N, C-alpha and C positions, 0 to 999 in steps of 0.2 A: 544434525548441521548446528554448531553453535558459531553465531554471527555478533558480535558486540555491536556495531556500530553499522548499519547498512544506510546508504545511500544511493540514490539511481535518477537520473537526468538525462532526459532525451527529446530532441526535438519531432514533435509528431504534428499529421494536421490535423484538422477538426474531426476529420472522419475517424482517423486512427484512435484520436483521445476518445470519443466517443466510444467507439469498439470497446478500448480498454476499461473504460469506466463500466460500460454495461457487463463484461464479463466479469470483474471485480465484484459487481451488485450480485449478479448468479451467484458466484461462489460465497457470498456474505449469506444471501437468502438460504444456500443449503446448508449452510452452516457448521462445516465439519472442516474445512480449512482454506487458508487462502493463499493461492500458489502465485509468485511474485516473480517476474524475471530479474534475471541477475546483474549487477553492472555488465556495460558492454566489454570491459576487457575480461569477464570469467562467464565462461558458459553453463547453462542449466537455470534452475529456478531454487525459488527460497520456499518451504512451504511452510507456512504458521498457523498453529491449532487456534480457532475462534473460541472466544467464549462469549456469555453476557453478563453482566449488560456491557454494554457499548458505547463508551464516551466519545463525542464528536464535539471538533472544534473547527473553525475555519478563520483563518486570518488572511487581509486583503493587504496589502501594500501597493499603494500607487507611486511609482516613480516617473521621473520626467520621459524614460523612454519605454518603459516595460511596466505591467500589471501583474503583480504575483501573487495567487490565489494558493494557500497550502491548507491543505485538508488535514486533519489528526484523527486516527482513531485509535482509542487505546480497550481494553479487556484486561481482567484478570488471570493470570498464567495460572492453568490446572495444575492439583496438586501433585500428578501425577507426572510430570514433564521435570525434563532434566534441569538443572540449574545452570 
């Protein structure tokens, strides 16, 4: 699957968010691939092969009515992946 730009936002309860983060953490610990839900208007999942090392970043933006916390993960693509 080739996706140039992928962005997904959805409102979740705290419990639903915790479940999603635990699921992502378990997939990262297994180290094979990261399976994420497609945007609401598309069905299925996107599977991304994992690699090491993983660069991490956290950005916090405080606004008048919202606080945004963005997590960024980055790793090198494997050489045998399609471009």
